[in-house]
N, C-alpha and C positions, 0 to 999 in steps of 0.2 A: 710694355715701351709704345703703347699705343696715345697719340695725342689728341688734341681737339681740331679735327677736322670740320672745317667749314668752307661756304662758300666763298670765290674769290673777291668776288664782289656782287652787289646788289645786282645789277643787271646778268649775270650771267650764271647767278647760284643755280635757276632752275634747271640748265644745263647740266652742272657737273654734280653740285651736293644739294643737297634740300635737306633740313631737317625739321620736323614738325613735333614740337615739345606736345607730350598727352600729358603732362602735371595736370592734377585739376581736379574735377567732379569724377570719380568713381561710384559704381554699384558698390556695397560690399557686403558679407555676409561671410559670417562665422560656420564651421560645419562640425560639431563636437561630434556627431551620429557617424560621422565618415561617409554619409550617405549620397554627395555632391558627385561622385564620378557614376555611383550605380544609377542616382535620378538624372543623369547626363546633363547637369548642369552646366557643360560647355557648347551645348547647341547654341545657334546664335538666336532662335527662338524660344530656349527654355525659359520657362515660365518660372523664377524663384519665389521661395518662402517669403510672407509678408513681411519677414524680421529684419531683410534687405534693407539699407538704406545707403544713403548717401554719405561719403567722404573722400578728403579733400589729399592727394596723392603729392609728393610723398608724404608719408608720416606711418609711425610705427602705429599698431595696432595697441598697443600699452600705454599712447597718450591717451584713451578714451580710457576715464574710471569704469565701462563696466567689461572692457579687454583687459583689464590690467591682469591679472591671474589666469589670462585661458591661454592653453598650450595647445596644438592642433592643426588643423587647415583652416582657412581664409579662402576666400573667393573673391575676387575684382572683377568687374566686367564695365563695359567702355564701347561706344561707339564711333568712329571715325570716319567722316563722308569725304571720296577722294573724289578728281574732277576726272580722273582715267583711273586705267587700271596701271603698274607699273608700264611703262614704255621700253621698248627694246633697247637694248645697250646701257640697259641701268638694273639695281639690284636695290631691293627694301629689305631694312632689316629694323626689326624691333631691340633698341637698346636700352637698358635698365645697368643705371647707377650703380646701384646695390639692392639685395633683396634675401631677407634672412628667413626659412635658412634653404628649403628646396624647392623650388619653383619650376611650375609647367604650367604650358604657355598654347591656347588653341587660339587661331583666327578661323574665322568663318566655318566651326566646328570641326574647323582639321586641327590636330596635335602639332605644334612646329617645333617644340624644342625644349628642355628639362636642364636646370644648373641647378648644383648646389653650392652652399658657402652663402656668407651671410656679410662681406664687407666689400668684394671685388665686382667691377663691369661685366658686363656678360652680353653678348648678338648674340641675336637668332635670327634666320635668314627669311622671311615670310613672301618673298617674292611673288613664288607661285600661288601661294593662297589669297593675295591682295585682290580685289574686283572694282571695278567702277562704281561709284554710290555707296551705299553704307556698309562699312566693314565692324561685326563684330568681336575684340578682343576680348579674352575671357584669360585670368589669370588666379592660379591656386599655388599658394606657398603653405607649404607644414613646415611647425616649428615645433619638433617634438620635447615632452617634458623630458626626457632623457638626453643630455646635453655630455652625458660623459665621455663620449668619441668624438665629440665635432667640437672642432676650434671657436670657441665662443668668447672668451676674453674672461670678461670679470660680469656678465650677466648673471642673474640668479645666483641660485645658495653659493657662498655665503656672502653676494657682494652686494649688487646693484639689481634695480630694477631691469626685467627680461625683456629684450628688443624683437620683434616681430615685423613679417612683413615687407611691403615697398616704401621703405624709408628712404631712399634716393629716389632721383627724379627717371621717369622714362619718356623714352622720345621714339618716333620713326623716323627714319635716316633713310634718302635715298643716296647712292651713289655708285658712280660708273662700274660697269663689268668691267673695264680695264683699271685698274685706279692703283694706288700707294696705298699700302694697309697700314705701314710700320714704317719709322725715320730714328729708330736710336741714332743719338750721339754721343760719341765717347770722344773727349775733351783728350788732347795730347800737348801738357803744354813744355814737354819738351822741344819739341819741334814747333809748337804755334801753329797747330792745326787741331782740326778737329775731323773725325773718321763720322760719317754716317752710309750707316746698314744698311740698304734699303731691301724694304719686302712689300712685292709686287703680287697683285691679283691680273693674270694678264687676260681671261677669258679667253674669246676665240680670237684676239688679234694676232696678227703676225709680229711675233716679238722682235724680228729684224727689225720691223718699221719705227720701235719706240726709242724715245728718247727721253731721260730725264734730266731736267736739270735741278739743281739745287742752288739755294742761296740764302745764304747766311747775314742777317743786317743787324749790326749794334746802333750805338749811340754813337753820333757825330759821323766821320771816315771808316770806322770801321766794319769790314764786310768782306765778304768772300764768297766764291761761286764754282759749282765744277758741274759737268757733263758726263753723262753716265750713259751707257746703252746696257739695257739690262737683258740682253740675248748674251752679250759677253760677260758683263760685271754687275755687282749690284752694291757697290761699295764705291762712294764718293768722298773726295778725299779736300776738304777747306782750306785750302792755304790762308794763314792771316800778317799782315805786315807787322802790325803792331796791337793784336786783341788786348779789350781791358778784360782782366781778370773778376769772377765773382767771388765776392768776400761778405763778409757781414757790414764790411764800412762801406762797400759798393758794391751792392747787389747789380752786377751788370748784367744783362740778358740779351742775345741772339733772337731775333725772329729768325725761324727756319721756316724757310716753303718751298717747296717740291713740286715741281711742275711737269707735268708727265706729257708727252707730245707721241702724236704718231702722223708721222708722213707729212709734220710741220702743225700740225694742228693739235692746239691742245685740248685732253680727254679728260685732265682731271688735275688739280690741285689741292696741295694737302699743306696745311700748316700747324706749328708745334711753336715752340722756341725752349732755347739751353742756354748753361751759363758754363763758361769755360773756366774750370776747377778742377782742382785735382786734391785729393785727402786720403795721407798714408799715414803712416808709422814709422817711426826710426829711434832706437837707443831710447826707448820709452817713453818719446815724446809723440803729438799728432803734429801732422804737419800741413796745413791749408794751402796750397797751390805754394808749396817747400818751405814753408815757413813758420817755425813753432807757434802751434796755439794750445792755451788751456783751456778745455771747453770748464762754463759756468752754466751747468743745468740745471732745468726743471724739469720733473714729469707731471704729463697732462694727458685727460683721460679720455676727453671726446664727449665728458656725458651733460646734459644741460638739462635745467628744473621740468620745464614745460616739453622739450621735444627731445629728449634721452639722447642720442645720436645726432639728431638734427641741429642746425645753427637756428639758432633764434631769428635771426634777421640777418639783411647783406652786412653787416657790420661784425658778427662776433666773432666771426677768426682774425680780421684786421686789429680789433679793440684788444684779443686777446695777446696777440704775438704783440701790441706795442705795449700793454701791460707787462707781459715777459721781460722785454728792451728795458723799461724803463726801473724795472728793478736788479737791472746788471745780468741779466742773463744771454747767453750767446745761442744756446741751443736748450731746443725742448723734444724732452722722449715722449714720443705719443705711446702711451701704455697699452700694452696686450691687445690692441686690434690696429689695423690700417689706416692712418688719417684718412679723412674727407678730403680727398682732390683737391676741393677748394682752398682748404686749411694748408696745404702745400703750396698752391699759388702763391698765396698770401706771404710765407714763409720765403719762397723765391724774390717775389717783391719788394720784400721789407728786410733781408738779409736775416735773416732767423735762420742757426743749423738745425738739423730735424735727425734724431736717431729716431727711428722705426722701429714696428716688429708685429708680426702677427698675431692674429686671437691665436691662444693656446687652447686646446683640448684639457681635460681631468684624469683621462687612463692611456696606456699605454695600449695601443692595441696596431694591427696592421692597419685597420683603418682609418685612425687616427691620425700616423705617420702618413700615408698617403694625403691628407686632406691637410695636413700642415706643410707637407712638401708644394703641392700643388698651391697652396696658397703663396707661403713665399715666393714660388715663379711666376706668378699672378703678380704679386707685389712686385717683384724686379720689372717683370715687364711694365707695369701701368706707370712707373714711378721712373723709369730709367734717364728721364732726362731732366728729370727735376733736380737741378745743382744745388738746395737747400739739403737733400736726405744725404748726410754722409756716414750713417752706419747703418747696417741691418742686425736686427736681433733674431734667432732663429726659435728660441724658447726663453722663458722667463721662469727661473726658478723652480726648473723640471716638469712645471706644471704638464701634464701629458706627456712625461717622457721617465719619472719616477719619485715624483711628489704624491701621487696616491697613494695611500696606506697600504692597500691591495697590490702595488707596484714594487718591483726592488730599484731603489735607488741607483742613481746612474752613478755615484760614489764607487760601486760595488762590482754592475754588470758590466762585464766587458762588450758585450753585443750591441748593447747602447751604446757605449764610448765608440763603438767601430760606424755604428748609423750616424750619428751626432758628426763625427768629423768626417762622413762622406759627403754629410749633407751638407758640412761646412764647403767643403771644397769644390764641389758642385755649384753653390751660390758666388764662389770668388771668381768661376772659371764663367760664368754668365754675367757676373757684374765686375771686371776691373776696377770700376773707378770708386767704390766704396770700401769701407772695413768691414767684417762680418764679426760678432760674438757670438757665440754660440748658444751658451746657456746664461742667462744675465743675471748675477748674484752670486753664484758659487759654482762648483763640480765641474770644473772648466776641462775640455778635453782638447778640439782645436781653435783656436781664436786669436783674434787681433787684437781683444781688449779683454783684459782680467780687472774685470769687475766684481765691486763688493757691496751687497746690501747689509748694511750696518745699523741698527734703531739703539743708540744710546740716548741719553739725555743728560744736558748739562744745566746747573751745576751739578746734580743729584751724583753724576755718572764721569764727571768732566777728568777724575786720573785716570778709567778705565776707558773711556774714549783715547786718550793720548797714548794709553799702554796700545791700545789697539793699533792704530796708526803704525806704530814704530813696527809691531810683530808685522804687519803689512808690508810695510817699508822694508824688511830685513828679511822676510819669509814669504816671497810672492808663491813661491811654489807649493803651498801649502792648501792654495784655492783649487788645485790642478785634480781631478777624479785621476787622472793618468799621465807620467811622464812620455806617451809614447807620440806625442803630437805638440809638446805645449812649448811656447814662444818665450822662453824668458826674457825677453827685453818688451812682450806685450806693454805697453801703457797701465797704468794703476789707476783705477776708476772708482769711487765710490759711488755708485751710481743708482742707490735708495737711502736716504736719509732724514730724519724729521722728526716732527713736535705737535703735537695737538695745540690747539686753541680753539676753544668756544667759541662758535659766533651766539650773538643772539637769540636767544630762541622766542621771545614774544616777537620780535620783528619778522622771524619767519616766519611763524602764525601769522601773523598780518599780511603778507605778501601772500599766501595761501588760502588767508581764509579759515584758517583750523591748521589742525595737523598735518602735514604733507603725507601723501600717500604713502612715503617709504619711513615712517615711525615706524610701523609694523607688519614688514614683511615677514612673512611664516617662520622663513629659516635665519630670522636673526633671533639666537638663541643667547646667546651671551649677553647678561646687561648693559655691557663696555659697548656693544656694539649695538643697541637697541634703543632710540629714541622712545619708545611708547612706555609709559610710566614715568617717565622723568619727572613730573609733577609730583609723584607719593617717594619717589627715591628722595629728592628736595626735601621733603620735608623730616624726614626719615632721617635727616642729618642735621650739623647745625651749621650749617652754609647759609640760611635765612637771617640768623643772628649777625653774620659777619656781613654779606653782601644785600643792598637793597632789591635788586630784582636781578634777573638773568642779562641785561642789560652793563650792569653792574660787576656780575661775577664775567661778564665776557671778556669787559674792559681789562680785569688784573691777570685771566687767564691768558689772554693775547700778549700780556706783555710778559708773563710766563715763558711762552714759546717763543718772540723774540730775541730772550735773552738764550733761551737755547741755542737755539740756530745760529745765532752769530757766534756762538762759541764753537761749535760744530765745524761750522766753516770756515773760521778765524785758525784754527788747528791742523786741516788740509792743507788750507794754502799759503803758511810757513813752510811747509815739506814741500820742498820740490821735486822729490820722487811721486808726489800725488795729482795725475797729471789731469785730473778733472773730476767733476763732482754731479750727481743731477739730486737735488732738494725733491724731498717729497710734500708738498706737490702744490703746481700753480692755483687750484683753488679743492676749497671744498667739494666730496662727492658724496650728496647723500647724506649716510650717518656718519661719512669717515670727515672729521673736522681738522685736516691736516694741513689746510691749505693755509697761502698766503693770501689770499682773498676768500669770501665765502661764496657758497652754491650758486651764488647769482653774479659773481663776478665782482662783487663789491670788495676793494681792498680792504683790509685787517687794518687795524690803528697803526701800527708800527710800519706800513710800507713808505711812507715818507722817509724813514728811516735805514731802511733798510737796502738800497744802493750803493751804502756806504760802506758797507760790509760787502757786498756782493760785486762790485765795478772794477773796472779794469784796474783801478789803483785805490789800492786800500793800505790802510794802516792799519796794526795790529799790534797790541798792550797787551803784555802776560804778567801781570804781577806774580811774585813768587807765593802770596797770599793774599784775600781778599778780606780777611779778618787780621787786623793786628792790633798789641796794643798800643797807647800812646809815646811816642818819644820814641818807638822802634824802627828802625831802617828795615823797608822791603826792597829787595831787588827787583826789577822791572825788566823783562825784554821785550826790545820795542822792531817791530818790522815792518817794513816796507815792501808791499808785494806791487809789481809792475808789469803786469799781463797785456803793457800794450806793445808795439813795433819800434816805440821810440824810446831813447834813454831820457830820465827826469832828475834833475837835481834841486834842490832846495831845500830849506829849514826845517829841521823837524824837533819840533818843540812841545814840552810837557809840564805840566804842574798840579800840584796837589796845594790845596786851599792856597797858603800865601807863595807857595816854595815854584820857583820855574826854575827852568833849564833849556838846554837846547845845543843843536850844531846843526851842522850842514849835512846834508847825506847828498849822493849820487846813486841811482840805480839803473843799471842797464837795460835795455830791454828784455822781456821774458825773464826775468832774473827780481830777485829778494834781495833788500842789503837788510841786516839784521846787526842791533848793538844792544848794549845792558848798560840799566843808569841804578841807581839808587836815592828810593826817597825816604824820607822822615816822616812817621805821620806827628800831625802836630798836637802839644799836650794843653793848648788855652783852650780848654773847655770846661763846661758848668755841668758835664752830663758825662752820668759812667758808660752812654754807648751811643755811637750817631755814625751815619753814613755819610760820608761824601765821594766825590767824583775825581778819578787819575784821568786828567784829561789828557789827549795827547792829538797834536796836528804836525799834517804834512805840507808844506805850500809848494808847492812846484809851477813855475811860468806865475799866472793869475788866479789859480783855481787854487780852494784849499779842501785837504781830506781829513775828516777828524775822528775820534772815538774816544769813549769814556767806560772807565772800568771803576765800579761800586767801592769803595773798599771801607769797612767798618771798622771803626778805632773805638777802643775801648780802655778807658782809667782805668789802670791798674789798682789805684788807691781807693778810687770810689766803690771798684768791685771789690772789694775786700771778702776774705774770708770771714765768715758765718763763725760767730762764737757760739759753739755748742758742741755737743758730744755726740759723737754720728756712731753707729756700727757698721762697719763696714768689713769688708772678705777682699780677695782676690788683687787683683793690678788695682783698681780704684783705692782699693784700703792705702794703698801707698802713694798713690798721686793726693790723697784727700793729705796725708799723715804731711807730705812734703810741703803742702801750702800754707801748714799749720794747723789745719782743720784738727779738734782732738778726735782721735778715733779709738773707737776700743772694740774688741773681738768677742765682749761678753754682753748678752743684752740682758737690761734690767733696767729698772723706773728711772735711771738715769739717762738711758738713751734719749735723744730728742728724735732722730731720725734714723730708720737702718736702709741701708744699700745694700743691693745684693743682685747677684746675678744669678742666683739660686734661690726659689722659694721651699727652702724646709718646711717641717714640722712645727720647726720651733719658731722660724719667721713669722710663719702663719699664725701662730696664736699669739704673736706678739701684735699682730695687726688686729686681730681679733681679741682681746683686751682692749684698744685704746690706741694701738702704736702706729706711726705714720711708715709703712714701707715705700721705698722704691726699687722698682725691678730693672735693672739697668742689661744690656747686653755683655756677653763674656767679651774676650778680648777677640774672639774672631769675629764678634759682631752679631752673633747668633743668642736667640730669646731664649731659654731653656723653659720648659713648661713647669708648670705652677701656677697658683694664686688665681685668681678671679677671670684673668682674660686668657684670650685663644690668639694666638699669634700666628699670623700668615707671613712667610719667608717671601723676598723680593729678590728677585733675580740681580745677580751681581754683574753678569754681564750684558750683550746687547738683548732689546728687548722691548716688543711692539706694545705692550701693556702698561713699559716703563712710559715710555714717551709720551701716551696717553692719559697721564698720571699728574695729578694738582695738588699739592700742597696749600694749605691754606692756615690761617692764624687767629687766633680770638683768645689772648690772653694777654694780662697787664705786663706778665712776665717779661715777654719780646717788643713789648711797641717801641720801645727806644732801638731795641737789637736789629728788628726787621722793619725796616722803612715804608714794606709795601706789606697788604694783606696776604699775599702769596710768600713763598719762600725765595729765597735766592742764593745770590754768592756767602751771604754771610755765615749761611750751614755748609759752605765748602768744606769737603773731608769728615762730614760730621751726619751726611744723609746716611738712612736706617737700611739694615738688612732686612731689618721685618715689619713688622707694623701689628698692633691690637686692632683684634676684628670683634664682631657681633656685640657692637656699643647700642647704648640706649640714650638718645638726648635729655631723657628727663631726670635719666639717673647718673649720668658720667658727666665728669666735665673735663670737656674737652679742647685741649691747650691747642692742641695742634692737628687738624684735619686732614684724611687724604680723599681722593674720590678717584677713578678712572674711565675716562671714555663719558655715556651718557649718566654721567655721578653714580658709577655703579661701583662697589667693593668700598663700601663708606668702611674709615678704619683710620687708627691714627697712633703714629709715634711718639705722643704725650697726651695722656690720657689719666685721670685719678678719679679711684670708683671708691665709694664707701665699704667699707669690709667688716663686719661684726660692728665694734667699736669706734675700729680704724680706720684706714684707710690703705691703699695700695694703688702706688702711681708707676704705670706702668712708662718708661722713657726708652725707646728703644733708637734714639739717636747714638752713633758710636761715639760716647764719651769718655770710656771707661779709660783707655791709655790716653787719650785728649784731654783731661781736665789738667790745669797748669798750664798747658803747655796753646792750646788752641783759645786766644779771648771768648769768643762766646760758649765755648764747652765750658766753660770756667766758669761767667758771671751766671750761665742759665743754670749750672748747678747750683752754684751758691744762692740765687734766687729761689729757686724751689727748695732748696733745704729750709731756708729762713720762712715761707710762704708757709710749709707744712708744719715747720714746729709751731709757729703764731697760730694756726687755726686745727691744730689737732681738736 
């Protein structure tokens, strides 16, 4: 709860508080032999080795190429000249914004203090060591290679670049011996008052002679004051007549001033700010200042290309928050490390809610628990007065509590459950102004937020995503490791979800002047996460046959990203029980390219459209199918979602080609209105297949909110069944016969193409002798072994790999079916549960390719390979029981059969 103490004014700053910035040039020296203490490098006149050199502080030592992989101890040294020693009645403190990880400080050869931790401020009293003239300050910072018990967030294996050293500012501050130490403010909106709990350092002063006046000054005439006597009471109550509450639309702040007097003479003046704000939950909803609010959040990790944890410039944080607001978000989740204090001030002043959490370790030990607890307590203390912060998390996905392979999971360990429940209660007692999430993502024990981390991708898993949300709605208790502490009314939040979208690799290289250093972290083993080698992997695929360059590939992939996250968000927004979501993430971070902007915070191509999906008012269109036969009716569910605090009404209109429809709808505040309509796919077309858009708009007042959904229309007559004899077995045989295809169960010379879910010896021989074989999945979507291809199963439930996946087409058979070079909604319901692997671009005819992440795991759901004198096609799309019913499945199979027959 430490504020920002400053001098009361220029003329009296030296008499009360004075700060001397120590940022700038320091000597720097790494100590790989750990000899610095032995050689007494902390002595004021010590001679350091010649390799010592100047660095600018604040700065993580990994910002320099030479020290990128260095772990161990580094030394810093500088001198400061003082006109005089610390005067009587004053104390001097070295103040560190943050240093990672273990810091030891010497002043004029005297060891003055230590600190453990990487993210929060610490202060060391150096009053007795300072003297007139030159003062030598030496700092040793140790960041060990083994981080397993140390709260470190996403530094190092298996994530991002390490951060070590003096990465935040350092200053020397002179404060009165008798002073205000802290002034946490607890708003009480029910009584329109604020309670200020003052902490004093009285020194040698007569406490009875002290008086503290507390002033709160807001915009206009909103102000309050109170006076207390430290001898009798340390709590001041500020009574407001008509306070302005802090909220995103009106982020009103009050300047807080505490004036400490002794016998009528001012001895200290302390300044901070706060907001009159409450945040709580009730009946499955979040309440901001007593009013419902739906959280539309985005995850943000606070990593920057050149400066790692540090902001690039003075505009970094304000630009970041502005970008998030422009994209329609009202909350930012600062992920597994405390936010930079300057970021929180920007959030306070710009009305952005913040969900904050500590850095987590890897292993669960007594030490790691103690360090997490200390960090959480320090975080609450530092940011108590920051109104933007509305949620604390304690752990993320059991990191440091049960996630490690060697640790028993929180799901089953009752002792861990009790520890977490106790920590939750402790934080709630320390901070009644916010709510607490015990373990973000799963395995809840005692929590105010029942949140989930769910990585589905649409349209590939559209049905699975909807089913998962239904399960979340109806079975929230499944997300609890124990029922001993659970709250059945805790709001439901999907606090991680998202999809990857590659940025332009060549542009990235231009920015760095070559491959970025993070392309080849030693710990990046999986090719999916390893940018190094992407050029070689590219050439081993057929992607160069489809895309001109990386920019061309990125444009298509980012459209795929938008299609996916649009649907993911819309499915949550139409379900009232889902109280909020947090999209992963605002920007790409090093190799993880799932951001809405690239690593340099340049918005991706779809950014101008994103706010229509994510804004406080949106319209959602959900056709029962995105692919239809011409002249067939399609039922469409239309929903207007209103997250604002005002009711809205206006015309809701829709169109499909020349069809039009609409009606006037009204939507209450914090509510949604849904209706169902029917559209008919037109028949006037010269094409077998084409994709058009179902457009929907809602126009309350003078604004208009719109959405569009692609609809692929297939002309049944033009996609007629082929005139040929097909060998088939299983369910597919019945479907082919129903559609008029001549089907036989006997392999003979009369068979044009054989379609099977099992490559038997007879099928194998048929292909070897010159026949064309199509290997399809069984009714469960599984690919049985046999034939020339090896198959890799794809997850049917949520999967981090799948959200990093990308399907692309390279086939004349699909040009009119699939308007983009990446697959989209036209394959809804057909996406495969397996893909063919171990492909060879010089041998295989890949009609549809598939890659994951940094062009890893190249494979295909539609590929033809020569086999003996014939061929075998792997068609892993789930067409077996959809042929004849799903227009795209039907046309694709018909075309494939004809093509294979003509090219035998």
